N, CA and C atoms of all chains as a GROMACS GRO file, in nm:
protein
  609
    1MET      N    1  14.639   8.077  12.105
    1MET     CA    2  14.717   8.175  12.186
    1MET      C    3  14.835   8.220  12.095
    2ARG      N    4  14.849   8.348  12.086
    2ARG     CA    5  14.954   8.412  12.012
    2ARG      C    6  15.046   8.483  12.105
    3ARG      N    7  15.171   8.472  12.069
    3ARG     CA    8  15.267   8.551  12.139
    3ARG      C    9  15.269   8.691  12.098
    4GLN      N   10  15.287   8.780  12.194
    4GLN     CA   11  15.297   8.926  12.156
    4GLN      C   12  15.409   8.952  12.065
    5ARG      N   13  15.386   9.030  11.956
    5ARG     CA   14  15.498   9.059  11.861
    5ARG      C   15  15.601   9.143  11.939
    6LYS      N   16  15.722   9.112  11.902
    6LYS     CA   17  15.836   9.200  11.948
    6LYS      C   18  15.838   9.328  11.888
    7PRO      N   19  15.884   9.432  11.959
    7PRO     CA   20  15.896   9.561  11.887
    7PRO      C   21  16.015   9.549  11.796
    8CYS      N   22  16.000   9.618  11.685
    8CYS     CA   23  16.119   9.617  11.585
    8CYS      C   24  16.243   9.684  11.634
    9PRO      N   25  16.352   9.610  11.652
    9PRO     CA   26  16.474   9.671  11.712
    9PRO      C   27  16.529   9.787  11.627
   10ILE      N   28  16.511   9.787  11.495
   10ILE     CA   29  16.560   9.889  11.406
   10ILE      C   30  16.481  10.020  11.427
   11THR      N   31  16.347   9.997  11.436
   11THR     CA   32  16.254  10.117  11.458
   11THR      C   33  16.288  10.176  11.603
   12GLU      N   34  16.307  10.087  11.692
   12GLU     CA   35  16.338  10.130  11.826
   12GLU      C   36  16.464  10.217  11.836
   13ALA      N   37  16.563  10.179  11.755
   13ALA     CA   38  16.690  10.251  11.755
   13ALA      C   39  16.677  10.378  11.677
   14GLY      N   40  16.559  10.405  11.622
   14GLY     CA   41  16.535  10.530  11.550
   14GLY      C   42  16.609  10.543  11.419
   15ILE      N   43  16.626  10.423  11.351
   15ILE     CA   44  16.686  10.422  11.229
   15ILE      C   45  16.582  10.429  11.113
   16ARG      N   46  16.596  10.522  11.024
   16ARG     CA   47  16.493  10.538  10.909
   16ARG      C   48  16.538  10.450  10.799
   17TYR      N   49  16.670  10.443  10.775
   17TYR     CA   50  16.726  10.373  10.664
   17TYR      C   51  16.842  10.294  10.706
   18VAL      N   52  16.838  10.169  10.666
   18VAL     CA   53  16.942  10.073  10.701
   18VAL      C   54  17.058  10.098  10.606
   19ASP      N   55  17.170  10.134  10.665
   19ASP     CA   56  17.282  10.165  10.582
   19ASP      C   57  17.381  10.045  10.564
   20TYR      N   58  17.413  10.006  10.434
   20TYR     CA   59  17.503   9.888  10.409
   20TYR      C   60  17.641   9.907  10.467
   21LYS      N   61  17.682  10.034  10.492
   21LYS     CA   62  17.814  10.056  10.544
   21LYS      C   63  17.829  10.032  10.693
   22ASP      N   64  17.712  10.021  10.764
   22ASP     CA   65  17.712  10.004  10.904
   22ASP      C   66  17.718   9.856  10.941
   23ASP      N   67  17.843   9.806  10.927
   23ASP     CA   68  17.862   9.652  10.941
   23ASP      C   69  17.829   9.610  11.096
   24ARG      N   70  17.849   9.703  11.193
   24ARG     CA   71  17.821   9.660  11.327
   24ARG      C   72  17.667   9.639  11.345
   25LEU      N   73  17.582   9.726  11.288
   25LEU     CA   74  17.447   9.707  11.293
   25LEU      C   75  17.403   9.581  11.227
   26LEU      N   76  17.445   9.561  11.104
   26LEU     CA   77  17.412   9.454  11.022
   26LEU      C   78  17.454   9.311  11.088
   27ALA      N   79  17.573   9.317  11.154
   27ALA     CA   80  17.614   9.198  11.209
   27ALA      C   81  17.522   9.139  11.326
   28ARG      N   82  17.434   9.221  11.380
   28ARG     CA   83  17.337   9.178  11.474
   28ARG      C   84  17.232   9.100  11.413
   29PHE      N   85  17.211   9.112  11.274
   29PHE     CA   86  17.107   9.047  11.222
   29PHE      C   87  17.153   8.939  11.119
   30ILE      N   88  17.256   8.872  11.154
   30ILE     CA   89  17.308   8.757  11.075
   30ILE      C   90  17.330   8.647  11.173
   31THR      N   91  17.322   8.525  11.128
   31THR     CA   92  17.339   8.418  11.212
   31THR      C   93  17.496   8.381  11.226
   32ASP      N   94  17.531   8.295  11.306
   32ASP     CA   95  17.670   8.246  11.328
   32ASP      C   96  17.743   8.213  11.209
   33TYR      N   97  17.658   8.154  11.107
   33TYR     CA   98  17.717   8.115  10.975
   33TYR      C   99  17.712   8.230  10.873
   34GLY      N  100  17.654   8.344  10.912
   34GLY     CA  101  17.654   8.462  10.820
   34GLY      C  102  17.529   8.467  10.747
   35LYS      N  103  17.425   8.386  10.768
   35LYS     CA  104  17.300   8.399  10.703
   35LYS      C  105  17.218   8.519  10.761
   36ILE      N  106  17.127   8.569  10.676
   36ILE     CA  107  17.040   8.678  10.728
   36ILE      C  108  16.940   8.617  10.822
   37LEU      N  109  16.930   8.679  10.936
   37LEU     CA  110  16.831   8.622  11.034
   37LEU      C  111  16.693   8.647  10.998
   38PRO      N  112  16.602   8.550  11.002
   38PRO     CA  113  16.460   8.576  10.974
   38PRO      C  114  16.396   8.673  11.067
   39SER      N  115  16.304   8.754  11.009
   39SER     CA  116  16.245   8.858  11.091
   39SER      C  117  16.160   8.795  11.196
   40ARG      N  118  16.110   8.670  11.187
   40ARG     CA  119  16.032   8.611  11.293
   40ARG      C  120  16.114   8.587  11.404
   41LEU      N  121  16.247   8.582  11.403
   41LEU     CA  122  16.330   8.564  11.519
   41LEU      C  123  16.377   8.696  11.563
   42SER      N  124  16.414   8.794  11.471
   42SER     CA  125  16.472   8.908  11.519
   42SER      C  126  16.359   9.019  11.554
   43GLY      N  127  16.242   9.000  11.497
   43GLY     CA  128  16.134   9.094  11.533
   43GLY      C  129  16.141   9.221  11.448
   44VAL      N  130  16.221   9.220  11.337
   44VAL     CA  131  16.234   9.335  11.256
   44VAL      C  132  16.104   9.352  11.168
   45ASP      N  133  16.061   9.471  11.157
   45ASP     CA  134  15.928   9.484  11.073
   45ASP      C  135  15.964   9.472  10.926
   46ALA      N  136  15.859   9.456  10.848
   46ALA     CA  137  15.879   9.408  10.709
   46ALA      C  138  15.957   9.515  10.630
   47ARG      N  139  15.930   9.642  10.648
   47ARG     CA  140  15.997   9.741  10.573
   47ARG      C  141  16.148   9.738  10.598
   48HIS      N  142  16.181   9.731  10.724
   48HIS     CA  143  16.324   9.730  10.762
   48HIS      C  144  16.393   9.596  10.719
   49GLN      N  145  16.317   9.500  10.724
   49GLN     CA  146  16.367   9.356  10.688
   49GLN      C  147  16.411   9.375  10.541
   50ARG      N  148  16.327   9.434  10.464
   50ARG     CA  149  16.358   9.438  10.312
   50ARG      C  150  16.486   9.528  10.286
   51GLN      N  151  16.492   9.634  10.366
   51GLN     CA  152  16.620   9.725  10.360
   51GLN      C  153  16.736   9.644  10.409
   52LEU      N  154  16.716   9.567  10.521
   52LEU     CA  155  16.814   9.496  10.582
   52LEU      C  156  16.882   9.386  10.480
   53SER      N  157  16.796   9.321  10.421
   53SER     CA  158  16.846   9.209  10.335
   53SER      C  159  16.922   9.265  10.206
   54LYS      N  160  16.881   9.388  10.157
   54LYS     CA  161  16.956   9.444  10.052
   54LYS      C  162  17.095   9.492  10.108
   55ALA      N  163  17.088   9.554  10.226
   55ALA     CA  164  17.202   9.612  10.284
   55ALA      C  165  17.315   9.501  10.320
   56VAL      N  166  17.268   9.387  10.372
   56VAL     CA  167  17.358   9.281  10.393
   56VAL      C  168  17.424   9.231  10.274
   57LYS      N  169  17.353   9.220  10.159
   57LYS     CA  170  17.400   9.179  10.034
   57LYS      C  171  17.506   9.267   9.971
   58LYS      N  172  17.476   9.397   9.998
   58LYS     CA  173  17.576   9.503   9.953
   58LYS      C  174  17.707   9.490  10.041
   59ALA      N  175  17.679   9.468  10.173
   59ALA     CA  176  17.799   9.476  10.266
   59ALA      C  177  17.879   9.347  10.231
   60ARG      N  178  17.818   9.235  10.191
   60ARG     CA  179  17.890   9.124  10.156
   60ARG      C  180  17.976   9.151  10.040
   61TYR      N  181  17.924   9.211   9.943
   61TYR     CA  182  18.000   9.234   9.822
   61TYR      C  183  18.124   9.318   9.851
   62LEU      N  184  18.109   9.415   9.947
   62LEU     CA  185  18.220   9.498   9.980
   62LEU      C  186  18.307   9.444  10.090
   63ALA      N  187  18.291   9.310  10.118
   63ALA     CA  188  18.379   9.243  10.212
   63ALA      C  189  18.369   9.302  10.350
   64LEU      N  190  18.260   9.371  10.389
   64LEU     CA  191  18.240   9.417  10.516
   64LEU      C  192  18.180   9.306  10.605
   65LEU      N  193  18.101   9.213  10.538
   65LEU     CA  194  18.048   9.098  10.608
   65LEU      C  195  18.088   8.973  10.520
   66PRO      N  196  18.104   8.856  10.593
   66PRO     CA  197  18.133   8.742  10.507
   66PRO      C  198  18.014   8.683  10.452
   67TYR      N  199  18.042   8.610  10.337
   67TYR     CA  200  17.928   8.536  10.274
   67TYR      C  201  17.901   8.417  10.364
   68VAL      N  202  18.004   8.344  10.403
   68VAL     CA  203  17.995   8.225  10.492
   68VAL      C  204  18.096   8.254  10.609
   69LYS      N  205  18.046   8.241  10.728
   69LYS     CA  206  18.135   8.260  10.841
   69LYS      C  207  18.181   8.123  10.899
   70GLY      N  208  18.283   8.127  10.978
   70GLY     CA  209  18.333   8.006  11.038
   70GLY      C  210  18.385   7.896  10.951
   71GLN      N  211  18.427   7.934  10.837
   71GLN     CA  212  18.482   7.846  10.731
   71GLN      C  213  18.621   7.811  10.762
   72THR      N  214  18.668   7.699  10.732
   72THR     CA  215  18.803   7.671  10.757
   72THR      C  216  18.872   7.649  10.614
   73GLY      N  217  18.986   7.716  10.607
   73GLY     CA  218  19.061   7.689  10.480
   73GLY      C  219  19.015   7.778  10.370
   74MET      N  220  15.789  10.132   6.356
   74MET     CA  221  15.837  10.139   6.483
   74MET      C  222  15.849  10.274   6.535
   75ALA      N  223  15.803  10.299   6.650
   75ALA     CA  224  15.810  10.434   6.710
   75ALA      C  225  15.951  10.462   6.746
   76LYS      N  226  15.992  10.597   6.723
   76LYS     CA  227  16.123  10.630   6.748
   76LYS      C  228  16.126  10.673   6.900
   77LEU      N  229  16.236  10.622   6.964
   77LEU     CA  230  16.247  10.659   7.111
   77LEU      C  231  16.320  10.795   7.116
   78LYS      N  232  16.258  10.884   7.187
   78LYS     CA  233  16.319  11.015   7.208
   78LYS      C  234  16.428  10.997   7.319
   79ILE      N  235  16.539  11.053   7.280
   79ILE     CA  236  16.646  11.049   7.388
   79ILE      C  237  16.630  11.175   7.475
   80ARG      N  238  16.585  11.148   7.600
   80ARG     CA  239  16.568  11.255   7.685
   80ARG      C  240  16.690  11.283   7.768
   81ARG      N  241  16.724  11.403   7.797
   81ARG     CA  242  16.832  11.445   7.874
   81ARG      C  243  16.802  11.392   8.024
   82GLN      N  244  16.893  11.314   8.075
   82GLN     CA  245  16.872  11.253   8.206
   82GLN      C  246  16.912  11.356   8.311
   83PRO      N  247  16.828  11.369   8.409
   83PRO     CA  248  16.864  11.465   8.521
   83PRO      C  249  16.976  11.415   8.597
   84ALA      N  250  17.055  11.504   8.655
   84ALA     CA  251  17.156  11.461   8.739
   84ALA      C  252  17.107  11.395   8.872
   85ARG      N  253  17.180  11.293   8.924
   85ARG     CA  254  17.135  11.226   9.043
   85ARG      C  255  17.248  11.219   9.142
   86ARG      N  256  17.210  11.204   9.269
   86ARG     CA  257  17.318  11.196   9.364
   86ARG      C  258  17.354  11.042   9.391
   87TYR      N  259  17.485  11.020   9.389
   87TYR     CA  260  17.537  10.879   9.406
   87TYR      C  261  17.633  10.874   9.512
   88GLU      N  262  17.651  10.748   9.556
   88GLU     CA  263  17.743  10.718   9.658
   88GLU      C  264  17.828  10.605   9.602
   89ALA      N  265  17.966  10.624   9.615
   89ALA     CA  266  18.055  10.520   9.560
   89ALA      C  267  18.147  10.477   9.672
   90VAL      N  268  18.164  10.345   9.678
   90VAL     CA  269  18.260  10.297   9.781
   90VAL      C  270  18.371  10.226   9.701
   91TYR      N  271  18.489  10.259   9.732
   91TYR     CA  272  18.607  10.192   9.667
   91TYR      C  273  18.687  10.120   9.753
   92ILE      N  274  18.740  10.007   9.712
   92ILE     CA  275  18.840   9.939   9.801
   92ILE      C  276  18.962   9.929   9.714
   93PHE      N  277  19.070   9.988   9.759
   93PHE     CA  278  19.196   9.998   9.697
   93PHE      C  279  19.292   9.894   9.760
   94ASP      N  280  19.394   9.862   9.685
   94ASP     CA  281  19.493   9.775   9.733
   94ASP      C  282  19.564   9.849   9.850
   95SER      N  283  19.570   9.776   9.972
   95SER     CA  284  19.620   9.843  10.088
   95SER      C  285  19.766   9.863  10.089
   96ALA      N  286  19.833   9.797   9.994
   96ALA     CA  287  19.977   9.817   9.989
   96ALA      C  288  20.016   9.956   9.926
   97LEU      N  289  19.925  10.024   9.864
   97LEU     CA  290  19.950  10.153   9.797
   97LEU      C  291  19.963  10.257   9.912
   98GLU      N  292  20.033  10.368   9.871
   98GLU     CA  293  20.043  10.473   9.970
   98GLU      C  294  19.929  10.570   9.957
   99ASP      N  295  19.907  10.638  10.067
   99ASP     CA  296  19.786  10.723  10.083
   99ASP      C  297  19.785  10.825   9.962
  100VAL      N  298  19.909  10.883   9.928
  100VAL     CA  299  19.914  10.981   9.822
  100VAL      C  300  19.865  10.922   9.687
  101THR      N  301  19.924  10.804   9.659
  101THR     CA  302  19.884  10.742   9.536
  101THR      C  303  19.737  10.719   9.525
  102ILE      N  304  19.665  10.679   9.636
  102ILE     CA  305  19.526  10.654   9.637
  102ILE      C  306  19.461  10.782   9.615
  103ALA      N  307  19.491  10.890   9.682
  103ALA     CA  308  19.433  11.031   9.663
  103ALA      C  309  19.444  11.068   9.520
  104GLU      N  310  19.556  11.045   9.457
  104GLU     CA  311  19.574  11.080   9.316
  104GLU      C  312  19.477  11.002   9.219
  105LYS      N  313  19.473  10.881   9.254
  105LYS     CA  314  19.386  10.785   9.173
  105LYS      C  315  19.238  10.829   9.178
  106LEU      N  316  19.194  10.859   9.300
  106LEU     CA  317  19.071  10.915   9.322
  106LEU      C  318  19.034  11.040   9.246
  107GLU      N  319  19.128  11.123   9.247
  107GLU     CA  320  19.118  11.250   9.182
  107GLU      C  321  19.110  11.234   9.028
  108LYS      N  322  19.187  11.134   8.975
  108LYS     CA  323  19.180  11.094   8.839
  108LYS      C  324  19.045  11.044   8.797
  109PHE      N  325  18.994  10.953   8.873
  109PHE     CA  326  18.865  10.902   8.845
  109PHE      C  327  18.752  11.004   8.849
  110HIS      N  328  18.761  11.094   8.948
  110HIS     CA  329  18.662  11.189   8.965
  110HIS      C  330  18.658  11.293   8.866
  111ALA      N  331  18.776  11.316   8.803
  111ALA     CA  332  18.784  11.408   8.689
  111ALA      C  333  18.700  11.362   8.567
  112LEU      N  334  18.670  11.231   8.556
  112LEU     CA  335  18.585  11.181   8.452
  112LEU      C  336  18.440  11.207   8.469
  113LEU      N  337  18.407  11.246   8.591
  113LEU     CA  338  18.260  11.256   8.623
  113LEU      C  339  18.190  11.381   8.572
  114GLY      N  340  18.274  11.488   8.577
  114GLY     CA  341  18.211  11.622   8.546
  114GLY      C  342  18.100  11.647   8.651
  115ALA      N  343  18.128  11.631   8.780
  115ALA     CA  344  18.024  11.658   8.877
  115ALA      C  345  17.975  11.802   8.886
  116THR      N  346  17.849  11.821   8.916
  116THR     CA  347  17.794  11.950   8.922
  116THR      C  348  17.824  12.016   9.053
  117ASP      N  349  17.857  11.936   9.159
  117ASP     CA  350  17.880  11.999   9.288
  117ASP      C  351  18.015  11.938   9.333
  118GLU      N  352  18.051  11.986   9.453
  118GLU     CA  353  18.174  11.936   9.504
  118GLU      C  354  18.171  11.787   9.547
  119ILE      N  355  18.271  11.718   9.527
  119ILE     CA  356  18.276  11.574   9.561
  119ILE      C  357  18.329  11.560   9.700
  120THR      N  358  18.250  11.495   9.786
  120THR     CA  359  18.298  11.478   9.919
  120THR      C  360  18.354  11.340   9.932
  121ILE      N  361  18.474  11.328  10.000
  121ILE     CA  362  18.543  11.200  10.008
  121ILE      C  363  18.558  11.167  10.158
  122GLU      N  364  18.527  11.048  10.201
  122GLU     CA  365  18.540  11.006  10.332
  122GLU      C  366  18.641  10.889  10.335
  123HIS      N  367  18.748  10.902  10.398
  123HIS     CA  368  18.842  10.794  10.403
  123HIS      C  369  18.833  10.709  10.526
  124TRP      N  370  18.798  10.581  10.501
  124TRP     CA  371  18.799  10.486  10.610
  124TRP      C  372  18.932  10.433  10.645
  125GLY      N  373  19.012  10.433  10.543
  125GLY     CA  374  19.151  10.377  10.565
  125GLY      C  375  19.158  10.233  10.549
  126ARG      N  376  19.265  10.171  10.614
  126ARG     CA  377  19.288  10.024  10.578
  126ARG      C  378  19.210   9.950  10.689
  127ARG      N  379  19.148   9.842  10.642
  127ARG     CA  380  19.074   9.744  10.733
  127ARG      C  381  19.082   9.613  10.673
  128ALA      N  382  19.060   9.516  10.757
  128ALA     CA  383  19.062   9.380  10.699
  128ALA      C  384  18.941   9.346  10.630
  129LEU      N  385  18.953   9.277  10.520
  129LEU     CA  386  18.837   9.230  10.444
  129LEU      C  387  18.773   9.109  10.517
  130ALA      N  388  18.639   9.094  10.502
  130ALA     CA  389  18.570   8.986  10.563
  130ALA      C  390  18.605   8.858  10.503
  131TYR      N  391  18.663   8.851  10.378
  131TYR     CA  392  18.707   8.731  10.316
  131TYR      C  393  18.825   8.770  10.216
  132LYS      N  394  18.898   8.680  10.168
  132LYS     CA  395  18.999   8.719  10.076
  132LYS      C  396  18.950   8.731   9.944
  133ILE      N  397  18.999   8.853   9.880
  133ILE     CA  398  18.961   8.876   9.746
  133ILE      C  399  19.089   8.859   9.662
  134GLY      N  400  19.102   8.742   9.581
  134GLY     CA  401  19.218   8.716   9.524
  134GLY      C  402  19.333   8.697   9.625
  135ARG      N  403  19.445   8.770   9.621
  135ARG     CA  404  19.547   8.762   9.716
  135ARG      C  405  19.534   8.867   9.827
  136HIS      N  406  19.435   8.953   9.822
  136HIS     CA  407  19.423   9.061   9.918
  136HIS      C  408  19.347   9.019  10.049
  137GLU      N  409  19.402   9.052  10.160
  137GLU     CA  410  19.339   9.022  10.282
  137GLU      C  411  19.295   9.155  10.344
  138ASN      N  412  19.352   9.263  10.307
  138ASN     CA  413  19.322   9.395  10.354
  138ASN      C  414  19.288   9.490  10.237
  139GLY      N  415  19.222   9.599  10.274
  139GLY     CA  416  19.183   9.696  10.171
  139GLY      C  417  19.178   9.834  10.224
  140TYR      N  418  19.193   9.934  10.135
  140TYR     CA  419  19.178  10.066  10.187
  140TYR      C  420  19.040  10.120  10.132
  141TYR      N  421  18.957  10.154  10.225
  141TYR     CA  422  18.816  10.186  10.196
  141TYR      C  423  18.813  10.340  10.184
  142ALA      N  424  18.745  10.382  10.077
  142ALA     CA  425  18.710  10.528  10.064
  142ALA      C  426  18.572  10.539  10.005
  143ILE      N  427  18.500  10.642  10.050
  143ILE     CA  428  18.356  10.662  10.018
  143ILE      C  429  18.339  10.800   9.957
  144ALA      N  430  18.281  10.814   9.844
  144ALA     CA  431  18.262  10.935   9.781
  144ALA      C  432  18.115  10.964   9.758
  145HIS      N  433  18.073  11.097   9.759
  145HIS     CA  434  17.941  11.137   9.720
  145HIS      C  435  17.945  11.240   9.613
  146PHE      N  436  17.869  11.222   9.515
  146PHE     CA  437  17.868  11.322   9.404
  146PHE      C  438  17.739  11.318   9.331
  147THR      N  439  17.705  11.434   9.265
  147THR     CA  440  17.587  11.446   9.178
  147THR      C  441  17.633  11.452   9.045
  148ILE      N  442  17.580  11.360   8.953
  148ILE     CA  443  17.632  11.353   8.824
  148ILE      C  444  17.518  11.309   8.734
  149GLU      N  445  17.535  11.326   8.602
  149GLU     CA  446  17.436  11.270   8.508
  149GLU      C  447  17.464  11.124   8.489
  150PRO      N  448  17.373  11.038   8.483
  150PRO     CA  449  17.394  10.890   8.483
  150PRO      C  450  17.478  10.844   8.351
  151LYS      N  451  17.472  10.937   8.247
  151LYS     CA  452  17.532  10.878   8.124
  151LYS      C  453  17.688  10.876   8.132
  152VAL      N  454  17.748  10.944   8.235
  152VAL     CA  455  17.896  10.934   8.239
  152VAL      C  456  17.940  10.811   8.330
  153LEU      N  457  17.840  10.744   8.387
  153LEU     CA  458  17.885  10.631   8.465
  153LEU      C  459  17.956  10.520   8.388
  154PRO      N  460  17.913  10.474   8.276
  154PRO     CA  461  17.980  10.360   8.208
  154PRO      C  462  18.128  10.384   8.184
  155GLU      N  463  18.167  10.508   8.144
  155GLU     CA  464  18.307  10.544   8.133
  155GLU      C  465  18.384  10.541   8.260
  156PHE      N  466  18.321  10.590   8.366
  156PHE     CA  467  18.378  10.593   8.498
  156PHE      C  468  18.401  10.451   8.552
  157GLU      N  469  18.301  10.368   8.520
  157GLU     CA  470  18.325  10.219   8.574
  157GLU      C  471  18.435  10.148   8.493
  158ARG      N  472  18.436  10.185   8.366
  158ARG     CA  473  18.532  10.120   8.284
  158ARG      C  474  18.679  10.148   8.333
  159ALA      N  475  18.700  10.284   8.371
  159ALA     CA  476  18.824  10.325   8.410
  159ALA      C  477  18.865  10.250   8.539
  160MET      N  478  18.767  10.224   8.625
  160MET     CA  479  18.795  10.153   8.759
  160MET      C  480  18.831  10.002   8.733
  161LYS      N  481  18.749   9.946   8.631
  161LYS     CA  482  18.777   9.796   8.605
  161LYS      C  483  18.917   9.778   8.559
  162LEU      N  484  18.961   9.877   8.475
  162LEU     CA  485  19.090   9.862   8.414
  162LEU      C  486  19.201   9.885   8.502
  163ASP      N  487  19.173   9.953   8.613
  163ASP     CA  488  19.278   9.988   8.704
  163ASP      C  489  19.302   9.876   8.816
  164GLY      N  490  19.422   9.818   8.813
  164GLY     CA  491  19.442   9.703   8.902
  164GLY      C  492  19.449   9.742   9.048
  165ALA      N  493  19.462   9.872   9.076
  165ALA     CA  494  19.466   9.918   9.219
  165ALA      C  495  19.335   9.904   9.284
  166VAL      N  496  19.221   9.907   9.211
  166VAL     CA  497  19.094   9.906   9.270
  166VAL      C  498  19.056   9.761   9.276
  167ILE      N  499  19.046   9.719   9.406
  167ILE     CA  500  19.003   9.576   9.425
  167ILE      C  501  18.856   9.553   9.394
  168ARG      N  502  18.781   9.644   9.451
  168ARG     CA  503  18.631   9.649   9.421
  168ARG      C  504  18.561   9.784   9.440
  169TYR      N  505  18.461   9.799   9.377
  169TYR     CA  506  18.392   9.934   9.391
  169TYR      C  507  18.243   9.907   9.393
  170LEU      N  508  18.158   9.993   9.454
  170LEU     CA  509  18.023   9.987   9.445
  170LEU      C  510  17.962  10.123   9.430
  171ILE      N  511  17.880  10.144   9.329
  171ILE     CA  512  17.814  10.272   9.303
  171ILE      C  513  17.660  10.253   9.329
  172THR      N  514  17.612  10.336   9.419
  172THR     CA  515  17.467  10.324   9.449
  172THR      C  516  17.409  10.458   9.454
  173LEU      N  517  17.271  10.467   9.431
  173LEU     CA  518  17.206  10.601   9.453
  173LEU      C  519  17.216  10.625   9.601
  174TYR      N  520  17.234  10.758   9.630
  174TYR     CA  521  17.246  10.798   9.768
  174TYR      C  522  17.109  10.809   9.823
  175GLU      N  523  17.072  10.695   9.892
  175GLU     CA  524  16.924  10.675   9.929
  175GLU      C  525  16.885  10.739  10.048
  176HIS      N  526  16.978  10.790  10.133
  176HIS     CA  527  16.933  10.845  10.262
  176HIS      C  528  16.853  10.972  10.236
  177GLU      N  529  16.870  11.035  10.114
  177GLU     CA  530  16.790  11.143  10.076
  177GLU      C  531  16.652  11.114  10.038
  178LEU      N  532  16.630  10.996   9.993
  178LEU     CA  533  16.495  10.955   9.942
  178LEU      C  534  16.408  10.934  10.059
  179GLY      N  535  16.263  10.927  10.025
  179GLY     CA  536  16.167  10.889  10.117
  179GLY      C  537  16.117  11.005  10.205
  180ALA      N  538  16.022  10.978  10.289
  180ALA     CA  539  15.960  11.082  10.374
  180ALA      C  540  16.060  11.115  10.488
  181PRO      N  541  16.042  11.224  10.544
  181PRO     CA  542  16.119  11.268  10.662
  181PRO      C  543  16.094  11.181  10.776
  182ALA      N  544  16.181  11.170  10.866
  182ALA     CA  545  16.174  11.072  10.986
  182ALA      C  546  16.049  11.107  11.064
  183LEU      N  547  15.991  10.999  11.120
  183LEU     CA  548  15.867  11.014  11.200
  183LEU      C  549  15.913  11.076  11.330
  184SER      N  550  15.812  11.157  11.384
  184SER     CA  551  15.829  11.211  11.518
  184SER      C  552  15.789  11.100  11.616
  185ASP      N  553  15.834  11.119  11.741
  185ASP     CA  554  15.802  11.016  11.853
  185ASP      C  555  15.646  10.997  11.860
  186GLU      N  556  15.575  11.096  11.849
  186GLU     CA  557  15.428  11.089  11.869
  186GLU      C  558  15.373  11.001  11.749
  187GLU      N  559  15.417  11.026  11.624
  187GLU     CA  560  15.371  10.953  11.512
  187GLU      C  561  15.405  10.809  11.519
  188LEU      N  562  15.529  10.780  11.568
  188LEU     CA  563  15.580  10.648  11.584
  188LEU      C  564  15.495  10.573  11.685
  189GLU      N  565  15.456  10.641  11.798
  189GLU     CA  566  15.373  10.581  11.905
  189GLU      C  567  15.236  10.546  11.841
  190ALA      N  568  15.188  10.634  11.769
  190ALA     CA  569  15.045  10.619  11.708
  190ALA      C  570  15.046  10.499  11.608
  191ARG      N  571  15.164  10.484  11.533
  191ARG     CA  572  15.175  10.384  11.438
  191ARG      C  573  15.184  10.245  11.510
  192ARG      N  574  15.255  10.249  11.610
  192ARG     CA  575  15.278  10.122  11.687
  192ARG      C  576  15.146  10.074  11.740
  193ARG      N  577  15.060  10.171  11.799
  193ARG     CA  578  14.927  10.123  11.843
  193ARG      C  579  14.852  10.061  11.728
  194VAL      N  580  14.855  10.120  11.617
  194VAL     CA  581  14.780  10.065  11.497
  194VAL      C  582  14.823   9.926  11.458
  195THR      N  583  14.962   9.909  11.451
  195THR     CA  584  15.012   9.785  11.427
  195THR      C  585  14.982   9.672  11.518
  196ASP      N  586  14.974   9.716  11.646
  196ASP     CA  587  14.940   9.618  11.750
  196ASP      C  588  14.803   9.564  11.729
  197ASP      N  589  14.706   9.650  11.682
  197ASP     CA  590  14.578   9.602  11.660
  197ASP      C  591  14.565   9.515  11.546
  198ASP      N  592  14.644   9.534  11.444
  198ASP     CA  593  14.651   9.451  11.316
  198ASP      C  594  14.713   9.318  11.340
  199ASP      N  595  14.779   9.301  11.446
  199ASP     CA  596  14.871   9.186  11.466
  199ASP      C  597  14.805   9.052  11.448
  200ASP      N  598  14.682   9.043  11.476
  200ASP     CA  599  14.612   8.909  11.465
  200ASP      C  600  14.600   8.854  11.319
  201ASP      N  601  14.615   8.948  11.230
  201ASP     CA  602  14.595   8.910  11.087
  201ASP      C  603  14.711   8.835  11.031
  202GLU      N  604  14.831   8.853  11.105
  202GLU     CA  605  14.956   8.799  11.042
  202GLU      C  606  14.972   8.647  11.072
  203GLU      N  607  15.048   8.587  10.992
  203GLU     CA  608  15.086   8.451  11.004
  203GLU      C  609  14.964   8.353  10.995
   0.00000   0.00000   0.00000
């Protein structure tokens, strides 16, 4: 028995290209610690997951997203 | 050994994001941007989008805030090293990122019908995965 695959949330939103400057969008696809959420949990399709992972890494470099979240000190 | 021919590289469209020291005044930042962009010899007009001051997601050195500015320009790749050098030497630039402006690349957006058709196809294929 296989569970039905979730529709890709990025495709659903009509986004062709994931922009690294859109930190609000990217923040939906990272965990509480700031890791990139696996596509098996988020349902993002493979093409968008590839774009997403690059975008998150660029956004981290530009301090739009943290490398590690919930860190003290 | 075969000699490599140096080909003239075509101009490409780039996007640059700069993070300036937020303690600087807006006028100073605009001046600096102008100075950097003068090095580029851009073939078209340079568009600048100012995000302004915002908090950094983590501290960079002693900085907790930064002034974000985004520029788009079409230039020949060979001018980039000098451009980057100028920014590295300038203490006012906390960080910068130059990327190809990729929104322009790739096929045009799919229409709703195409999207629907594609979704049907992927649903059928689903059993192959995992």
